[in-house]
C-alpha positions as CSV (number, residue, x, y, z in Angstrom):
1,M,-11.9,3.0,-25.8
2,T,-11.2,4.0,-22.2
3,P,-8.1,2.3,-20.9
4,I,-8.4,-0.3,-18.1
5,F,-6.6,2.2,-15.9
6,E,-4.6,5.4,-16.3
7,G,-1.9,6.4,-13.9
8,S,0.2,4.5,-11.4
9,G,-0.2,0.8,-10.9
10,V,1.7,-1.4,-8.5
11,A,3.0,-5.0,-9.0
12,L,2.1,-6.0,-5.5
13,V,4.3,-8.3,-3.4
14,T,2.8,-11.3,-1.6
15,P,3.6,-11.2,2.1
16,F,4.3,-14.5,3.8
17,H,4.5,-15.2,7.5
18,N,5.8,-18.6,8.8
19,G,5.3,-20.1,5.4
20,R,1.7,-19.0,4.9
21,V,0.1,-16.2,2.9
22,D,-0.2,-13.2,5.3
23,T,-3.7,-11.9,4.4
24,Q,-3.7,-9.3,7.2
25,A,-0.6,-7.7,5.7
26,I,-2.1,-7.9,2.2
27,K,-5.1,-5.9,3.5
28,R,-2.8,-3.2,5.0
29,L,-0.9,-2.9,1.7
30,V,-4.0,-2.6,-0.3
31,E,-5.3,0.3,1.9
32,M,-1.9,2.0,1.6
33,Q,-2.1,1.9,-2.2
34,I,-5.6,3.2,-2.2
35,N,-4.6,6.1,0.1
36,A,-1.7,7.0,-2.2
37,G,-3.8,7.3,-5.3
38,T,-2.7,4.1,-7.0
39,A,-5.1,3.3,-9.9
40,A,-4.5,-0.5,-10.2
41,I,-3.0,-3.4,-8.3
42,I,-1.4,-6.2,-10.4
43,A,-1.7,-9.3,-8.2
44,C,0.3,-12.5,-8.6
45,G,2.5,-11.1,-11.3
46,T,6.2,-11.7,-11.1
47,T,6.6,-9.6,-8.0
48,G,3.9,-11.5,-6.3
49,E,5.8,-14.8,-6.5
50,P,3.0,-16.9,-8.0
51,A,5.4,-19.6,-9.2
52,T,5.9,-20.8,-5.6
53,M,2.3,-20.7,-4.5
54,T,-0.4,-23.3,-4.9
55,P,-3.5,-22.6,-6.9
56,D,-5.5,-22.2,-3.7
57,E,-2.9,-19.8,-2.3
58,R,-3.0,-17.7,-5.5
59,E,-6.8,-17.6,-5.3
60,L,-6.6,-16.5,-1.7
61,V,-4.4,-13.6,-2.6
62,I,-6.6,-12.5,-5.4
63,R,-9.8,-12.8,-3.3
64,T,-8.2,-10.9,-0.4
65,I,-7.1,-8.1,-2.6
66,C,-10.4,-7.8,-4.4
67,N,-12.5,-7.9,-1.2
68,T,-10.3,-5.3,0.4
69,A,-10.3,-3.0,-2.6
70,N,-14.0,-3.3,-3.0
71,G,-14.0,-1.5,-6.3
72,R,-11.9,1.4,-5.1
73,L,-9.2,0.6,-7.7
74,K,-8.7,-1.9,-10.5
75,V,-7.4,-5.4,-9.7
76,I,-5.6,-7.2,-12.5
77,A,-4.9,-10.9,-11.7
78,G,-1.9,-12.8,-13.0
79,T,-3.0,-15.9,-14.7
80,G,-0.1,-16.5,-17.2
81,T,2.1,-19.5,-17.5
82,N,3.6,-21.6,-20.2
83,N,0.6,-24.0,-20.3
84,T,-2.3,-22.6,-22.3
85,R,-4.9,-24.9,-20.6
86,S,-3.6,-24.0,-17.2
87,V,-4.0,-20.3,-17.9
88,I,-7.6,-20.9,-18.9
89,E,-8.3,-22.9,-15.8
90,T,-6.7,-20.3,-13.5
91,A,-8.6,-17.4,-15.1
92,K,-11.9,-19.3,-14.6
93,R,-11.1,-19.5,-10.9
94,Y,-10.9,-15.8,-10.7
95,E,-14.1,-15.0,-12.6
96,G,-16.6,-13.5,-10.2
97,L,-14.0,-12.4,-7.6
98,G,-14.0,-8.8,-8.7
99,C,-11.0,-8.6,-11.1
100,A,-11.0,-6.1,-13.8
101,A,-8.7,-8.1,-16.1
102,Q,-6.0,-10.8,-16.2
103,L,-2.3,-10.4,-16.8
104,V,-1.0,-13.1,-19.1
105,V,2.8,-13.4,-19.6
106,T,4.3,-14.8,-22.8
107,P,5.0,-18.5,-22.4
108,Y,8.5,-19.1,-21.0
109,Y,10.9,-22.1,-21.1
110,N,9.1,-24.1,-23.8
111,K,8.4,-20.7,-25.5
112,T,7.0,-20.9,-29.1
113,N,7.1,-19.3,-32.5
114,A,5.0,-16.2,-33.6
115,E,2.0,-18.3,-34.7
116,G,2.0,-20.3,-31.5
117,L,2.2,-17.2,-29.4
118,Y,-0.8,-15.7,-31.3
119,R,-2.8,-18.9,-31.0
120,H,-1.9,-19.2,-27.3
121,Y,-3.4,-15.8,-26.6
122,M,-6.4,-16.3,-28.8
123,E,-7.2,-19.6,-27.1
124,I,-7.2,-17.9,-23.8
125,A,-9.3,-15.0,-25.1
126,E,-11.9,-17.4,-26.6
127,N,-12.2,-19.5,-23.4
128,T,-12.1,-17.0,-20.6
129,E,-14.2,-14.0,-19.5
130,L,-11.7,-11.6,-18.1
131,P,-10.1,-9.0,-20.5
132,I,-6.4,-9.6,-21.1
133,M,-3.4,-7.5,-20.5
134,N,-0.4,-9.1,-22.2
135,Y,2.8,-9.2,-20.2
136,N,6.0,-8.9,-22.3
137,V,9.2,-9.5,-20.2
138,P,11.7,-11.1,-22.6
139,S,14.6,-11.0,-20.0
140,R,12.7,-13.6,-18.0
141,T,10.8,-15.5,-20.7
142,G,13.2,-15.6,-23.6
143,I,10.4,-14.6,-26.0
144,D,9.4,-11.2,-27.2
145,L,5.8,-10.2,-28.1
146,K,6.6,-8.5,-31.5
147,P,4.7,-5.6,-33.0
148,D,3.1,-7.7,-35.8
149,T,1.7,-10.2,-33.4
150,L,0.4,-7.5,-31.2
151,A,-1.3,-5.9,-34.2
152,R,-3.0,-9.2,-34.9
153,L,-4.2,-9.5,-31.3
154,A,-5.6,-6.0,-31.4
155,D,-8.3,-7.2,-33.8
156,C,-9.8,-9.0,-30.8
157,E,-11.4,-6.6,-28.3
158,K,-10.5,-9.0,-25.4
159,F,-7.0,-7.6,-25.5
160,I,-6.9,-4.3,-23.7
161,G,-3.3,-3.7,-22.6
162,V,0.3,-4.6,-22.6
163,K,2.7,-4.5,-19.6
164,E,5.9,-3.7,-21.6
165,S,9.0,-4.8,-19.7
166,S,11.7,-4.7,-22.4
167,Y,14.5,-2.3,-23.1
168,D,14.4,-2.4,-26.9
169,L,13.1,1.1,-27.4
170,P,13.0,1.0,-31.3
171,T,10.8,-2.1,-31.1
172,V,8.7,-0.6,-28.3
173,M,8.1,2.4,-30.5
174,E,6.8,0.1,-33.3
175,K,4.5,-1.5,-30.8
176,F,2.9,1.9,-30.0
177,A,2.4,2.4,-33.7
178,A,0.9,-1.1,-34.1
179,V,-1.8,-0.5,-31.5
180,K,-2.5,3.2,-32.3
181,D,-6.3,3.8,-32.5
182,T,-7.0,0.4,-31.0
183,Q,-8.3,-0.6,-27.6
184,I,-4.9,-1.8,-26.5
185,A,-3.1,0.5,-24.0
186,I,0.6,0.1,-23.3
187,Y,2.0,0.5,-19.8
188,S,5.6,0.7,-18.6
189,G,6.6,-2.4,-16.8
190,N,10.1,-1.2,-15.7
191,D,10.5,1.5,-13.1
192,D,13.6,2.8,-14.8
193,M,11.7,3.2,-18.1
194,N,8.6,4.9,-16.8
195,Y,9.4,8.4,-18.2
196,P,10.5,7.2,-21.7
197,L,7.4,5.1,-22.1
198,L,5.1,7.9,-20.8
199,A,6.7,10.1,-23.5
200,L,5.9,7.5,-26.1
201,G,2.2,7.5,-25.1
202,A,1.9,4.9,-22.3
203,K,-1.3,5.2,-20.3
204,G,0.5,4.5,-17.0
205,V,3.0,2.3,-15.2
206,V,3.1,-1.0,-13.4
207,S,5.7,-0.3,-10.7
208,V,7.7,-2.4,-8.3
209,A,9.0,0.6,-6.4
210,A,5.3,1.7,-5.7
211,N,5.1,-1.2,-3.2
212,F,6.9,1.2,-0.7
213,I,6.8,4.6,-2.4
214,P,3.4,4.7,-4.0
215,G,3.1,8.4,-3.5
216,E,6.3,9.2,-5.3
217,V,5.4,7.0,-8.3
218,F,1.9,8.5,-8.4
219,D,3.4,12.0,-8.4
220,L,5.8,11.2,-11.3
221,V,3.0,9.8,-13.5
222,N,0.5,12.5,-12.4
223,S,3.1,15.3,-13.2
224,Y,3.5,13.9,-16.7
225,F,-0.2,13.7,-17.4
226,C,-0.8,17.2,-16.0
227,G,1.8,18.5,-18.5
228,N,4.6,19.1,-16.0
229,T,7.0,16.9,-18.1
230,Q,10.1,18.5,-16.7
231,E,9.0,17.9,-13.2
232,A,8.2,14.3,-14.1
233,L,11.7,13.9,-15.6
234,L,13.3,15.2,-12.4
235,Q,11.2,12.8,-10.3
236,Q,12.3,9.9,-12.6
237,L,15.9,10.9,-12.1
238,K,15.5,11.2,-8.3
239,L,14.1,7.6,-8.2
240,M,16.8,6.1,-10.4
241,P,19.1,5.0,-7.5
242,V,16.2,3.1,-5.8
243,N,15.0,1.7,-9.1
244,R,18.5,0.3,-9.8
245,A,18.8,-1.0,-6.2
246,L,15.6,-3.0,-6.6
247,F,17.2,-5.0,-9.4
248,T,20.7,-5.7,-8.0
249,E,19.3,-9.2,-7.5
250,V,16.3,-10.9,-9.1
251,N,12.9,-9.4,-8.3
252,P,11.3,-9.6,-5.8
253,I,14.2,-10.2,-3.5
254,P,15.3,-6.6,-3.0
255,V,11.7,-5.2,-2.8
256,K,10.8,-7.7,-0.2
257,A,13.9,-6.6,1.8
258,A,12.8,-3.0,1.4
259,M,9.4,-3.7,2.7
260,E,10.8,-5.4,5.7
261,I,13.3,-2.6,6.4
262,L,10.5,-0.1,6.2
263,G,8.2,-2.2,8.5
264,L,5.5,-2.6,5.8
265,C,5.4,-6.4,5.8
266,G,7.8,-9.3,6.4
267,G,10.5,-10.0,4.0
268,E,9.9,-13.8,3.9
269,L,10.6,-15.5,0.5
270,R,10.1,-19.0,-0.7
271,L,12.9,-21.1,-2.3
272,P,14.5,-20.9,-4.7
273,L,14.4,-17.2,-3.9
274,Y,16.6,-16.4,-0.9
275,E,17.4,-13.4,1.2
276,I,19.3,-10.5,-0.2
277,S,23.1,-10.4,-0.1
278,G,25.0,-8.1,2.2
279,A,26.3,-6.0,-0.7
280,S,22.9,-5.6,-2.4
281,R,21.3,-4.8,1.0
282,A,23.9,-2.0,1.5
283,K,23.1,-0.5,-1.9
284,L,19.4,-0.7,-1.1
285,L,19.9,1.0,2.2
286,D,21.9,3.8,0.5
287,A,19.1,4.3,-2.0
288,L,16.4,4.4,0.7
289,N,18.5,6.8,2.7
290,D,18.8,9.1,-0.4
291,L,15.0,9.3,-0.4
292,G,14.9,10.1,3.3
293,L,13.2,6.8,4.1
294,V,15.9,5.4,6.5
295,K,19.2,6.4,7.9
296,A,21.9,4.3,6.4
């Protein structure tokens, strides 16, 4: 089965201006991603700050991105939360907007056991139209989508991908084995793990750094897929300082600061997120300087 996308995807920020969603900035960012060769935009994922937006605001973001993209790349809309019914209601709002799929994070805070996680995802699959990309980020949710549960979900063709944002490489390897010869494609969800997961067989990446260096992330992934694995490794190593700087504080605080520094959009956040500290900003500036993007 053809993956939902292959190549470089971006976990897009949501620009705000004076407390409101900045739709004009969103349009500019979408065009920038298209021009850089980005294959997919993941909207209202963690980086897009959906937790502090109203349902109407989230729909506005998704609608703006889909209308601007107009089929020129895939749009995957974040619908996940820790309330199964809420995920279903959100996904139904996005049906017909032009989304290619929905991103559904594992339930956080209340969490669940293995059977509950399976039933959570199956309930969503049975009651929504959009294909599902599972989002595994145990550092945030406190729950890990295990290989055996992923193998069970693979029996349902509604599940087409996993954004894998964990650092447990042995278990990640087992996940690749669990979905081998199925319709589920695995994507790297951590910029500092892009090369290792591509080497394991990932079909692409979902990048935070691509918000402001989409061309560089595209080049890394494209180099790997073209067989230039050594070049891809060198590109990964070159981007490591900025990848680390982007997670000196909780995402998306540093990437929003980078976007503002580079004049791509405002750096406005919503509480409880707050502006980047001086020390973290200095590390970010050094990393941007290393890439020739600013003068520190």
